[in-house]
N, C-alpha and C positions, 0 to 999 in steps of 0.2 A: 483470468489472464494476468500474467506478470510480465514486467518489462524492466530491464536494467538500464542504468544511465551512469556514464563515467564523467563526473564533474571536471576531471583534469583535461579530458579531450573534448568534452561537450557532446559526445556521441551517445546515441541511444543504442543499446544492445538488442539482441534478438528477443522478441516478445515470445513468451511461451504460455501455452494454456495447459492446465493440468487439473484433474479432479481434486477438489479440496478435501483432503484427508490429512490427519496429522503426519502420517508417514510420507506422503507425497510432498507436503510442505517442508518437512525436515530434509528430504533428499534435494529439493530445489535449493534451499538455503545452503546446505553442505556443498553443493556444486558451485556456489558463488564465493565461498570462503577462500581466503588465501592470505599469504604472509603480507602484513602491512595494510590489509584492506579493512576498512571500517564499514560494515553494512548498515545502511539506514533504509528503512522500509516505510512506505505509506500506503494507505488504501482509503477509498472513499467510504465514509460512514453510511450505513444502511440499516435496514430493519433486522439484519442478521445478528446484531449485537456485537460483542467484542471478543468473540472466541479466537479469531485470528490474532488479534493483538496479544491476548494472553499466551497463545501458543508460541508466538515469536519472542515474547518477553522471557518465557521459560527456556528458550534457546539462547538467551543473551543477546538478542537482536533489538536494536533501537527501532521503535515503531511509532508512527504518528497516524492517527485516524483523522482524516481530512473532512472538514465541514463542506458538504456539497455546495452550499451557497458561496463559498470562496473560490469555486472553480468557474472561471469566466466561460460563458457560452456566447459565441458569436451569432448574431442574427443571420438567418439564412443558412447556417451550417447545420443542415438536417441529416447529413450522413453521420451516423453514430455507429461505431463498431467498438468492440471490446479492445481491440488492438490500438486503435487511435486514442481511445480514452486512457489506456495504460501508458502510452507514450507521452501524452499530454501531462498526465499526472506526474510521471517521473521527471520530466523536464521542468515543470513548474515547481515541484517540490525541491529539486536540486537548486533552483534559483531563489528559494525562500519566499515564493509568491503565494503560498497557500496557508490557510488558517486551520489549525487542528482543534478538535473537540476534546473536552476533558473526559477521560475514561473513568467511569464509576467503578468502585470496587464491586465484587461479585454480589454481595448482599444488597447493595443499593440497586444494582441492575435487576435483581430478582424482584424487588419491590416495584420497580417501574414496569416490569413485564406483567405482573399479576394484577 
């Protein structure tokens, strides 16, 4: 699930879900590019590693991998959907309220995986 956020207007754009393949990610990013726009992307760190980070970096897109512990969870907020999570992440990232993790180089990541 991906969601856009416009810091100038404070508005969340349309959330989109797409199968994660390099081609689909590239098409999604290309659809967001425009004159004078600086894309910044974030996603929540998971056990999937840093493939998305590296794909975005190869496209010249700034990306932050967010530490899950830095994302506040409200007590009693049990309704969890990918769309809500994406919107929350986009809004909080734009506000500078999240902490990113250090992305290891490929060699170090391989050592950690094995």
